[in-house]
ROGUKE-825462 format. One line per field, with one value per residue: residue in three letters; x, y, z of N, C-alpha, C, O in turn. Coordinates in steps of 0.1 Angstrom, whole numbers. Layout:
<rs>
type	ALA, ...
n.xx	X, ...
n.yy	Y, ...
n.zz	Z, ...
ca.xx	X, ...
ca.yy	Y, ...
ca.zz	Z, ...
c.xx	X, ...
c.yy	Y, ...
c.zz	Z, ...
o.xx	X, ...
o.yy	Y, ...
o.zz	Z, ...
</rs>
This chain:
<rs>
type	MET, SER, THR, SER, PRO, PRO, ALA, ALA, ALA, ARG, PRO, ALA, LEU, LYS, VAL, GLN, ARG, LEU, THR, SER, ALA, ARG, PHE, ASP, ASP, LEU, GLN, ALA, LEU, PHE, ALA, ALA, ARG, GLY, CYS, SER, VAL, ALA, ARG, ASN, CYS, TRP, CYS, MET, TYR, TYR, ARG, TRP, SER, GLY, HIS, PRO, PRO, PRO, GLY, ARG, ARG, ALA, GLU, VAL, SER, ARG, SER, ALA, PHE, LYS, ALA, LEU, LEU, ASP, GLU, GLY, ARG, HIS, MET, GLY, LEU, ILE, ALA, TYR, ALA, GLY, ARG, GLU, PRO, VAL, GLY, TRP, LEU, SER, VAL, GLY, PRO, ARG, GLU, ASP, TYR, ALA, LYS, LEU, ALA, ARG, SER, PRO, VAL, MET, LYS, PRO, VAL, ASP, GLU, GLN, PRO, VAL, TRP, SER, VAL, VAL, CYS, PHE, VAL, VAL, ALA, GLY, ARG, TRP, ARG, GLY, GLN, GLY, VAL, ALA, LYS, ALA, LEU, LEU, ASP, ALA, ALA, VAL, GLU, ARG, ALA, ARG, ARG, LYS, LYS, ILE, THR, LEU, GLU, ALA, TYR, PRO, VAL, ASP, LYS, PRO, VAL, ARG, GLN, ASP, ASP, ASP, ASN, LEU, TRP, PHE, GLY, PRO, LYS, SER, MET, PHE, ASP, ALA, CYS, GLY, PHE, ASP, GLU, VAL, ALA, ARG, ARG, LYS, PRO, THR, ARG, PRO, VAL, VAL, ARG, LEU, VAL, PRO, GLY
n.xx	2529, 2495, 2476, 2446, 2439, 2446, 2418, 2419, 2434, 2420, 2405, 2374, 2347, 2336, 2311, 2305, 2288, 2297, 2315, 2327, 2349, 2359, 2367, 2393, 2398, 2382, 2394, 2418, 2409, 2399, 2423, 2434, 2446, 2428, 2407, 2405, 2385, 2367, 2382, 2383, 2357, 2345, 2320, 2301, 2289, 2262, 2250, 2251, 2231, 2233, 2264, 2294, 2307, 2332, 2367, 2394, 2383, 2386, 2394, 2374, 2352, 2359, 2361, 2334, 2320, 2331, 2322, 2294, 2294, 2304, 2283, 2266, 2252, 2239, 2261, 2270, 2282, 2310, 2333, 2353, 2382, 2395, 2414, 2417, 2403, 2381, 2360, 2331, 2299, 2277, 2249, 2218, 2192, 2170, 2165, 2189, 2204, 2205, 2208, 2195, 2169, 2167, 2175, 2169, 2168, 2169, 2150, 2124, 2100, 2076, 2060, 2068, 2088, 2122, 2154, 2183, 2204, 2233, 2261, 2288, 2321, 2350, 2381, 2408, 2422, 2405, 2382, 2356, 2355, 2333, 2328, 2311, 2286, 2285, 2284, 2259, 2242, 2245, 2234, 2207, 2200, 2201, 2182, 2159, 2157, 2152, 2129, 2129, 2125, 2145, 2160, 2173, 2195, 2205, 2228, 2218, 2227, 2233, 2258, 2289, 2302, 2328, 2346, 2346, 2322, 2303, 2295, 2270, 2262, 2254, 2223, 2216, 2228, 2211, 2187, 2192, 2190, 2164, 2152, 2127, 2117, 2107, 2105, 2116, 2134, 2153, 2167, 2188, 2189, 2173, 2150, 2150, 2134, 2134, 2111, 2106, 2097
n.yy	2612, 2603, 2611, 2621, 2605, 2622, 2635, 2628, 2605, 2586, 2555, 2541, 2535, 2504, 2483, 2455, 2427, 2416, 2386, 2354, 2349, 2374, 2383, 2388, 2412, 2430, 2428, 2441, 2467, 2475, 2476, 2498, 2532, 2554, 2537, 2526, 2522, 2506, 2482, 2473, 2470, 2455, 2457, 2445, 2455, 2464, 2441, 2424, 2420, 2437, 2432, 2423, 2390, 2376, 2384, 2395, 2423, 2430, 2406, 2387, 2399, 2399, 2372, 2364, 2379, 2368, 2341, 2344, 2355, 2333, 2316, 2324, 2348, 2380, 2404, 2429, 2455, 2460, 2484, 2490, 2506, 2502, 2475, 2479, 2478, 2502, 2511, 2504, 2491, 2484, 2465, 2450, 2425, 2438, 2424, 2411, 2428, 2430, 2449, 2472, 2471, 2478, 2504, 2538, 2556, 2543, 2522, 2499, 2514, 2505, 2474, 2467, 2448, 2454, 2463, 2472, 2500, 2504, 2513, 2532, 2527, 2543, 2543, 2564, 2580, 2581, 2594, 2618, 2614, 2603, 2577, 2567, 2575, 2560, 2534, 2536, 2541, 2516, 2499, 2508, 2503, 2475, 2469, 2479, 2462, 2438, 2443, 2453, 2471, 2498, 2510, 2536, 2555, 2583, 2611, 2643, 2673, 2709, 2718, 2707, 2676, 2660, 2633, 2610, 2611, 2603, 2577, 2567, 2581, 2612, 2629, 2643, 2629, 2606, 2619, 2627, 2603, 2597, 2589, 2589, 2607, 2590, 2589, 2606, 2606, 2619, 2651, 2654, 2630, 2614, 2588, 2572, 2561, 2541, 2530, 2504, 2512
n.zz	-122, -129, -157, -174, -206, -237, -257, -284, -283, -270, -269, -282, -260, -247, -234, -213, -200, -168, -164, -153, -168, -172, -148, -139, -152, -138, -113, -120, -126, -101, -87, -97, -96, -74, -69, -44, -24, -36, -40, -15, -7, -28, -40, -23, -1, -1, -7, 15, 45, 74, 93, 75, 70, 93, 92, 70, 54, 26, 15, 23, 11, -17, -22, -17, -36, -59, -57, -60, -86, -100, -97, -116, -112, -120, -118, -126, -149, -170, -182, -210, -224, -254, -247, -220, -188, -175, -161, -139, -131, -107, -109, -107, -99, -75, -52, -47, -33, -3, 18, 10, 16, 43, 43, 51, 31, 6, 7, -4, -27, -36, -44, -69, -92, -96, -111, -95, -97, -84, -77, -91, -104, -114, -130, -117, -137, -157, -151, -157, -184, -196, -189, -168, -178, -202, -191, -177, -199, -213, -194, -194, -221, -221, -202, -213, -235, -223, -210, -183, -153, -142, -112, -93, -71, -70, -64, -56, -57, -56, -64, -79, -68, -48, -64, -48, -35, -53, -58, -63, -85, -103, -101, -125, -146, -147, -152, -178, -191, -190, -167, -141, -111, -82, -55, -26, 2, 15, 14, -6, -19, -41, -53, -83, -114, -144, -166, -188, -222
ca.xx	2514, 2487, 2466, 2436, 2444, 2440, 2406, 2423, 2441, 2411, 2397, 2359, 2343, 2328, 2306, 2302, 2284, 2308, 2314, 2338, 2361, 2363, 2369, 2407, 2397, 2376, 2405, 2428, 2403, 2399, 2437, 2439, 2446, 2415, 2397, 2409, 2373, 2362, 2390, 2381, 2343, 2341, 2305, 2294, 2284, 2248, 2245, 2249, 2223, 2241, 2278, 2300, 2313, 2345, 2379, 2398, 2372, 2388, 2395, 2361, 2343, 2363, 2357, 2319, 2317, 2335, 2313, 2282, 2296, 2306, 2270, 2259, 2245, 2242, 2267, 2271, 2288, 2324, 2336, 2367, 2387, 2403, 2414, 2419, 2391, 2382, 2348, 2323, 2286, 2270, 2235, 2212, 2179, 2170, 2165, 2203, 2210, 2197, 2209, 2186, 2156, 2168, 2180, 2159, 2168, 2168, 2141, 2114, 2089, 2064, 2063, 2072, 2101, 2131, 2168, 2189, 2217, 2238, 2273, 2298, 2336, 2358, 2396, 2411, 2426, 2394, 2371, 2353, 2357, 2321, 2327, 2299, 2275, 2285, 2279, 2245, 2236, 2245, 2224, 2194, 2197, 2199, 2169, 2148, 2156, 2146, 2117, 2132, 2125, 2157, 2158, 2186, 2195, 2216, 2230, 2212, 2232, 2234, 2272, 2296, 2307, 2340, 2344, 2343, 2308, 2294, 2294, 2256, 2260, 2247, 2209, 2216, 2231, 2199, 2177, 2195, 2187, 2150, 2147, 2118, 2118, 2095, 2105, 2127, 2133, 2163, 2167, 2198, 2189, 2160, 2149, 2145, 2132, 2132, 2103, 2108, 2085
ca.yy	2614, 2598, 2621, 2616, 2605, 2632, 2630, 2621, 2592, 2577, 2545, 2541, 2527, 2492, 2478, 2441, 2421, 2409, 2371, 2348, 2350, 2388, 2387, 2394, 2426, 2437, 2430, 2451, 2480, 2478, 2478, 2511, 2544, 2560, 2527, 2519, 2518, 2494, 2470, 2468, 2466, 2446, 2459, 2436, 2462, 2464, 2427, 2418, 2427, 2437, 2432, 2413, 2379, 2380, 2382, 2407, 2428, 2429, 2392, 2382, 2405, 2394, 2357, 2363, 2384, 2358, 2330, 2348, 2356, 2319, 2309, 2330, 2360, 2392, 2413, 2442, 2458, 2465, 2492, 2489, 2515, 2492, 2463, 2483, 2480, 2515, 2514, 2493, 2495, 2473, 2466, 2436, 2424, 2445, 2414, 2407, 2439, 2429, 2461, 2483, 2470, 2484, 2518, 2548, 2564, 2534, 2511, 2498, 2524, 2496, 2460, 2464, 2442, 2464, 2461, 2484, 2506, 2507, 2522, 2533, 2529, 2547, 2545, 2578, 2588, 2580, 2602, 2630, 2610, 2597, 2563, 2564, 2576, 2548, 2523, 2537, 2539, 2502, 2493, 2512, 2495, 2461, 2468, 2481, 2450, 2427, 2448, 2454, 2485, 2501, 2519, 2541, 2563, 2592, 2622, 2655, 2685, 2720, 2720, 2694, 2669, 2652, 2620, 2600, 2612, 2601, 2563, 2565, 2589, 2624, 2628, 2649, 2618, 2598, 2627, 2627, 2590, 2595, 2584, 2598, 2606, 2583, 2591, 2614, 2606, 2628, 2662, 2652, 2616, 2609, 2574, 2574, 2548, 2541, 2519, 2502, 2516
ca.zz	-119, -139, -162, -184, -219, -246, -264, -297, -280, -263, -277, -279, -248, -249, -221, -213, -187, -161, -164, -146, -176, -172, -134, -138, -156, -127, -103, -125, -124, -86, -83, -103, -87, -73, -67, -31, -17, -44, -38, -1, -6, -38, -42, -15, 11, -1, -9, 28, 54, 86, 91, 67, 77, 99, 84, 64, 46, 12, 11, 24, 1, -30, -23, -17, -49, -70, -56, -66, -101, -106, -97, -127, -109, -128, -108, -131, -162, -170, -194, -215, -234, -260, -238, -206, -180, -170, -153, -134, -126, -99, -112, -108, -92, -62, -41, -45, -25, 10, 27, 5, 23, 56, 42, 51, 18, -6, 9, -15, -29, -37, -46, -83, -93, -103, -110, -88, -101, -70, -76, -102, -101, -126, -127, -115, -148, -167, -146, -165, -198, -200, -186, -160, -187, -211, -183, -175, -212, -216, -185, -199, -233, -217, -194, -223, -244, -215, -203, -169, -147, -135, -101, -89, -59, -72, -55, -62, -50, -66, -68, -82, -56, -50, -70, -37, -31, -64, -61, -68, -97, -101, -107, -138, -155, -148, -159, -192, -197, -190, -154, -134, -97, -77, -41, -20, 16, 20, 4, -17, -24, -47, -59, -97, -121, -158, -169, -202, -230
c.xx	2506, 2477, 2457, 2442, 2438, 2428, 2410, 2428, 2432, 2404, 2382, 2357, 2334, 2324, 2301, 2296, 2296, 2305, 2327, 2351, 2366, 2367, 2383, 2407, 2392, 2386, 2415, 2422, 2403, 2412, 2442, 2438, 2432, 2404, 2399, 2396, 2367, 2369, 2389, 2366, 2339, 2326, 2297, 2286, 2268, 2242, 2244, 2240, 2230, 2256, 2283, 2305, 2327, 2356, 2383, 2388, 2374, 2388, 2381, 2351, 2346, 2359, 2342, 2315, 2319, 2326, 2300, 2283, 2297, 2293, 2262, 2251, 2249, 2248, 2269, 2278, 2302, 2327, 2351, 2370, 2398, 2403, 2416, 2405, 2392, 2370, 2339, 2310, 2280, 2255, 2230, 2198, 2180, 2171, 2180, 2210, 2202, 2197, 2199, 2173, 2155, 2172, 2168, 2157, 2164, 2158, 2130, 2103, 2076, 2069, 2067, 2086, 2110, 2145, 2174, 2202, 2223, 2250, 2282, 2312, 2343, 2372, 2399, 2414, 2415, 2382, 2369, 2354, 2344, 2319, 2314, 2287, 2274, 2280, 2264, 2237, 2234, 2234, 2210, 2191, 2194, 2185, 2158, 2146, 2149, 2134, 2118, 2132, 2138, 2153, 2172, 2184, 2206, 2217, 2225, 2216, 2235, 2248, 2279, 2303, 2321, 2337, 2340, 2329, 2298, 2293, 2280, 2253, 2252, 2233, 2209, 2219, 2218, 2188, 2179, 2191, 2172, 2144, 2137, 2119, 2105, 2094, 2117, 2126, 2143, 2165, 2177, 2198, 2176, 2161, 2143, 2143, 2131, 2124, 2104, 2095, 2084
c.yy	2610, 2609, 2614, 2615, 2616, 2626, 2623, 2607, 2582, 2568, 2546, 2531, 2515, 2486, 2464, 2437, 2414, 2394, 2366, 2350, 2364, 2392, 2393, 2409, 2435, 2439, 2440, 2465, 2484, 2481, 2492, 2522, 2550, 2550, 2519, 2514, 2506, 2482, 2465, 2463, 2455, 2446, 2449, 2443, 2462, 2450, 2420, 2427, 2426, 2437, 2421, 2401, 2383, 2377, 2395, 2411, 2426, 2414, 2385, 2386, 2400, 2380, 2356, 2368, 2374, 2346, 2333, 2349, 2342, 2311, 2314, 2342, 2371, 2402, 2427, 2443, 2464, 2472, 2491, 2501, 2507, 2479, 2466, 2484, 2493, 2519, 2502, 2499, 2483, 2475, 2452, 2437, 2430, 2435, 2409, 2417, 2440, 2442, 2472, 2483, 2477, 2499, 2528, 2556, 2555, 2522, 2511, 2509, 2516, 2482, 2457, 2458, 2452, 2458, 2474, 2488, 2511, 2516, 2520, 2533, 2532, 2549, 2560, 2586, 2588, 2588, 2615, 2627, 2603, 2582, 2559, 2565, 2564, 2536, 2524, 2535, 2524, 2495, 2496, 2504, 2481, 2459, 2470, 2468, 2438, 2431, 2448, 2469, 2487, 2511, 2524, 2552, 2574, 2603, 2635, 2667, 2696, 2722, 2707, 2689, 2663, 2638, 2609, 2600, 2608, 2586, 2560, 2572, 2601, 2623, 2633, 2638, 2609, 2606, 2626, 2614, 2587, 2589, 2594, 2596, 2600, 2584, 2600, 2614, 2614, 2639, 2660, 2639, 2611, 2594, 2577, 2561, 2551, 2528, 2517, 2505, 2507
c.zz	-131, -144, -172, -198, -228, -254, -276, -295, -274, -272, -273, -268, -252, -236, -223, -200, -181, -160, -156, -154, -176, -157, -132, -142, -145, -116, -107, -123, -110, -81, -88, -93, -87, -69, -53, -23, -23, -41, -24, 0, -16, -41, -35, -3, 11, -4, 5, 37, 68, 83, 82, 75, 83, 90, 78, 53, 31, 7, 12, 13, -13, -32, -24, -31, -60, -69, -63, -82, -107, -106, -109, -124, -118, -118, -113, -145, -160, -183, -197, -225, -242, -252, -223, -199, -173, -161, -149, -129, -119, -102, -113, -100, -78, -51, -38, -36, -12, 18, 22, 13, 36, 55, 43, 38, 6, -4, -2, -15, -29, -40, -61, -84, -101, -102, -104, -94, -89, -70, -89, -97, -114, -122, -127, -128, -159, -163, -155, -180, -203, -197, -178, -169, -197, -203, -181, -188, -216, -207, -190, -212, -230, -210, -204, -231, -236, -207, -188, -164, -139, -124, -97, -78, -60, -62, -63, -53, -60, -71, -70, -69, -59, -56, -59, -32, -42, -68, -67, -81, -95, -107, -121, -149, -157, -155, -174, -199, -196, -177, -148, -119, -91, -62, -37, -5, 23, 10, -8, -23, -29, -51, -73, -104, -136, -161, -184, -210, -242
o.xx	2509, 2471, 2459, 2449, 2426, 2428, 2403, 2427, 2435, 2397, 2379, 2364, 2325, 2332, 2294, 2299, 2304, 2294, 2336, 2362, 2378, 2369, 2384, 2415, 2396, 2387, 2420, 2429, 2407, 2414, 2452, 2431, 2425, 2393, 2395, 2396, 2363, 2363, 2393, 2364, 2331, 2320, 2287, 2278, 2262, 2230, 2236, 2240, 2233, 2260, 2277, 2308, 2333, 2355, 2377, 2385, 2365, 2382, 2377, 2344, 2337, 2353, 2337, 2306, 2311, 2323, 2294, 2274, 2291, 2291, 2251, 2243, 2260, 2240, 2269, 2279, 2304, 2323, 2359, 2361, 2409, 2392, 2416, 2396, 2401, 2371, 2340, 2309, 2278, 2249, 2236, 2194, 2189, 2178, 2182, 2221, 2194, 2187, 2195, 2167, 2145, 2173, 2158, 2147, 2157, 2157, 2129, 2098, 2066, 2080, 2070, 2095, 2106, 2148, 2171, 2211, 2219, 2250, 2282, 2315, 2341, 2375, 2394, 2408, 2417, 2372, 2379, 2354, 2345, 2311, 2308, 2278, 2263, 2273, 2256, 2226, 2224, 2227, 2201, 2179, 2185, 2178, 2148, 2135, 2142, 2129, 2109, 2137, 2141, 2145, 2181, 2173, 2215, 2209, 2228, 2209, 2238, 2250, 2275, 2308, 2324, 2326, 2332, 2324, 2286, 2291, 2279, 2243, 2244, 2231, 2201, 2213, 2216, 2180, 2170, 2189, 2167, 2132, 2139, 2121, 2094, 2084, 2127, 2118, 2143, 2165, 2173, 2207, 2169, 2172, 2132, 2150, 2127, 2128, 2102, 2084, 2075
o.yy	2614, 2615, 2603, 2625, 2619, 2615, 2612, 2599, 2570, 2572, 2550, 2521, 2517, 2485, 2460, 2443, 2408, 2390, 2374, 2352, 2366, 2404, 2403, 2417, 2446, 2450, 2448, 2474, 2495, 2487, 2496, 2521, 2552, 2554, 2508, 2504, 2497, 2471, 2454, 2453, 2446, 2436, 2444, 2437, 2459, 2449, 2410, 2439, 2415, 2441, 2410, 2403, 2392, 2369, 2405, 2403, 2420, 2411, 2377, 2379, 2397, 2377, 2348, 2362, 2371, 2340, 2324, 2344, 2340, 2302, 2308, 2346, 2372, 2408, 2437, 2433, 2471, 2467, 2490, 2505, 2505, 2474, 2457, 2492, 2496, 2529, 2492, 2510, 2472, 2484, 2443, 2447, 2427, 2438, 2403, 2414, 2449, 2445, 2480, 2493, 2481, 2506, 2526, 2562, 2560, 2513, 2521, 2513, 2521, 2479, 2445, 2463, 2457, 2449, 2484, 2479, 2522, 2527, 2510, 2539, 2525, 2556, 2567, 2597, 2596, 2589, 2621, 2636, 2597, 2576, 2549, 2556, 2559, 2528, 2514, 2529, 2519, 2486, 2487, 2499, 2475, 2450, 2463, 2464, 2430, 2423, 2444, 2478, 2479, 2520, 2515, 2556, 2574, 2605, 2636, 2671, 2693, 2729, 2697, 2696, 2660, 2633, 2600, 2590, 2609, 2582, 2551, 2570, 2602, 2616, 2628, 2639, 2604, 2600, 2625, 2613, 2577, 2586, 2606, 2585, 2603, 2581, 2601, 2622, 2616, 2636, 2664, 2636, 2604, 2588, 2583, 2551, 2562, 2517, 2526, 2502, 2509
o.zz	-142, -135, -176, -201, -226, -257, -279, -304, -272, -282, -263, -266, -261, -227, -232, -189, -188, -156, -154, -149, -180, -155, -124, -137, -143, -110, -99, -119, -106, -70, -84, -83, -97, -68, -52, -17, -16, -39, -21, 7, -12, -45, -40, 3, 21, -3, 6, 36, 72, 73, 82, 87, 78, 80, 80, 44, 25, -3, 3, 8, -21, -42, -32, -37, -68, -80, -70, -89, -117, -113, -112, -133, -122, -110, -105, -152, -151, -194, -188, -232, -236, -250, -215, -204, -166, -154, -156, -123, -126, -97, -119, -96, -71, -41, -27, -31, -10, 24, 31, 15, 41, 65, 36, 36, -3, -12, -9, -5, -24, -38, -64, -77, -112, -94, -109, -96, -84, -64, -96, -86, -124, -112, -135, -130, -169, -170, -159, -188, -214, -203, -182, -168, -199, -209, -182, -188, -220, -211, -189, -213, -236, -213, -202, -234, -242, -199, -181, -171, -131, -126, -96, -75, -51, -53, -74, -44, -72, -81, -64, -61, -71, -53, -62, -26, -40, -79, -76, -87, -85, -118, -129, -160, -168, -163, -182, -211, -200, -177, -150, -114, -95, -56, -45, 0, 35, -2, -19, -31, -22, -52, -74, -100, -141, -160, -192, -206, -250
</rs>
C-alpha cells in the first residue's frame, strides 16, 4: 500500500507551466494511484461544450488535450517533488473552457476577462502535503506578474469532503490566497476572484 512520504523525506515542491516537453510527466501523474478520473477526462470536460467527440473517452480526450498543448495553449501548471510529477492545476483563459458558459454555477458573472482555475489533481500518496496550495500559489504569482484576474469555483462546505469531491479545491484555500467572493448561485459553490493589485 502506498503511503505519504515522511515530512523529512519530502523534497521541495516546484511548479512549472505544462509544455509539450513535459507532457510525459503529466501522463505519469495521471497514471498514478488515485488519478483514475483525470486519466479518463484529461481535463477536457470543461473545454468542450456538449458531449465529447465519439470514441473511447480517455483516448479522445488525451489526443485533444495534446493537440491544444502542441498549439501553444496555456493548459495549466504541473507540480514536481524533485523529479516526480505530483500535482496538476488546469488553469487558463476562461474562453478556453466552453462548458463554463452553460453552467448554472460557473457561468460568467460579468464581461471582465478572467483566467479560470478549474481543477486540481494530486497523486494519492501526495494528498495532504500542500501540493494543491503550491499549485494555487504559483498560479497567483504568475497572474499577478501578468496582471491577470483569476476566477475559481471552489467547494464551500462546513465539514471536510472526500478527496474526490475537491477537484475545484476548498474555498478556505482560496480565502488564504486573498480571493474574494463575487457570486454564489448554489449554497456550497461560490465564485471567487483575485484581481491583481
